C-alpha positions in Angstrom: 6.4 9.2 7.7 4.8 12.1 6.0 4.0 9.3 3.2 0.6 7.2 4.0 -0.6 3.8 2.4 -4.1 3.2 2.3 -3.9 0.3 0.2 -6.7 -0.9 2.7 -9.2 1.4 1.6 -8.5 0.7 -2.3 -8.6 -3.2 -1.1 -12.2 -2.5 0.7 -13.4 -0.7 -2.8 -12.5 -3.6 -4.9 -13.7 -6.4 -2.9 -9.8 -7.7 -2.0 -8.6 -9.5 0.3 -5.2 -9.8 1.9 -4.0 -13.2 0.7 -5.8 -12.9 -2.8 -4.1 -9.5 -3.6 -0.4 -11.4 -2.3 -1.4 -14.1 -4.5 -1.9 -12.0 -7.6 1.3 -9.8 -7.3 3.8 -12.6 -6.4 4.3 -10.8 -2.8 4.0 -12.9 0.6 0.9 -12.0 3.2 3.6 -10.7 5.6 5.3 -8.4 3.3 1.7 -7.1 1.9 0.4 -6.7 5.3 3.7 -4.3 6.5 2.9 -2.1 3.3 -1.1 -2.5 4.2 -0.5 -1.5 8.1 1.6 1.5 7.5 4.8 0.1 8.9 6.5 -0.4 5.3 9.8 2.2 5.0 9.9 1.6 1.2 8.2 0.6 -1.7 9.7 -1.0 -4.8 8.3 0.8 -7.9 8.0 -3.2 -9.4 5.7 -4.0 -6.6 4.0 -0.9 -6.9 2.8 -1.5 -10.2 1.6 -4.7 -10.3 -0.7 -3.5 -7.1 -1.9 -0.5 -9.4 -2.1 -3.3 -12.5 -4.4 -5.8 -9.6 -6.6 -3.1 -8.0 -6.8 -0.8 -11.8 -5.9 2.0 -9.6 -3.0 4.9 -9.7 -0.8 5.4 -7.5 -2.4 8.7 -6.4 -5.3 6.4 -5.0 -2.8 4.5 -2.6 -0.2 7.0 -1.8 -0.9 10.3 0.1 1.8 13.1 1.3 0.8 14.3 4.7 3.1 17.2 6.1 4.3 16.2 9.5 3.5 18.0 12.5 6.1 19.4 15.0 7.4 16.2 17.4 6.1 13.5 15.5 8.2 10.7 14.9 9.9 9.8 11.4 
């Protein structure tokens, strides 16, 4: 997928762990882990909004677009 989630980078910068962030944004740790490990196929804007509020960041701080190279899986 061409959208890369770099949530782990922002979490490290803000010194917040997975369990603490999951609790703050009211999401299960398992679902947050899927997002953090770039395994999610989609994210709700409401979830993105809560993440940005909790981490005091912009969506562009945790989402990146990279053009896919030939042969990469979707």
